[in-house]
Every structure is written in structure tokens, then in C-alpha cells.
C-alpha positions in Angstrom: 101.5 98.4 81.2 99.4 100.0 83.9 100.4 99.1 87.7 97.8 101.3 89.6 95.1 99.0 90.7 94.0 100.4 94.2 95.5 103.8 93.9 92.7 106.4 94.5 94.9 109.2 93.2 97.0 108.8 90.1 99.0 112.0 90.8 102.1 110.2 92.4 104.6 112.5 94.0 107.3 110.2 95.2 108.0 106.3 94.9 110.3 104.3 97.3 111.4 100.8 97.3 112.6 98.7 100.3 112.8 94.8 100.7 110.9 94.0 97.7 108.1 96.5 98.5 107.3 99.6 96.6 105.7 102.6 98.4 104.0 105.6 96.7 103.1 109.0 98.2 100.1 110.6 96.1 99.3 114.3 95.9 96.3 113.8 98.4 98.7 112.8 100.9 98.0 109.1 101.1 100.8 106.5 101.2 100.4 103.2 99.5 102.4 100.0 99.4 102.6 97.0 96.9 104.8 94.0 96.4 107.5 94.8 94.0 106.0 92.4 91.4 102.4 93.3 92.0 100.1 95.8 90.4 97.8 95.9 93.5 98.2 98.9 96.1 97.1 99.1 99.7 96.7 102.4 101.6 99.0 102.3 104.7 98.4 105.9 105.9 95.2 105.2 107.7 95.3 106.7 111.3 97.4 109.8 110.4 95.9 113.1 111.4 94.0 115.0 108.8 96.1 117.4 106.9 99.3 115.4 107.1 101.2 116.0 104.0 103.8 113.2 103.7 107.0 114.3 101.8 109.5 111.5 102.2 110.1 107.8 103.6 113.2 106.4 105.1 113.7 102.8 106.3 115.7 101.5 109.2 115.3 97.6 109.4 111.7 97.1 109.9 111.0 100.6 110.8 109.6 103.2 108.5 110.0 106.9 109.2 107.7 109.2 107.4 108.4 113.0 107.3 105.7 115.5 106.5 105.6 119.2 105.6 102.8 119.9 108.2 103.1 117.5 111.2 106.8 116.7 111.6 108.0 112.9 111.7 106.1 109.7 112.3 107.5 106.2 112.9 
């Protein structure tokens, strides 16, 4: 069944899961999160500079590290 309510772009490049939350990076560079058992996604990449191209996520406790191919690393 479809689980993409709230995603503005269905071209998903990467999916991550941490502490019962799933994260998706889409081809437009937006990052979304959703409860593991939910079908609704919320964009969490608001506030990042224009042109940031997220490539990966890492998690250390409650801290998320976002790497990009154009603007370095964000916490």
C-alpha cells in the first residue's frame, strides 16, 4: 500500500530509520520524517540554504548529522 502522504516528490534517493522514525531524502533535496507506522510525512529541511543537496543522514543520540554534496555538513 502507498505510504507517501505529504511527500512533494516521489523520487526518493535514500531512506533511513532511527528510534522508530523513518527519514527520506528526495531528489529535490527535501528531507522528510514520519513515524515508523505512519503514512504521513513532514518536511524537516526548511531553513537549509537554497541549493543544498542532502546525501546522507547519521544519528548520534538525539542529534542528526546531515551531509550534502554542495554545502558540507549540518547538525
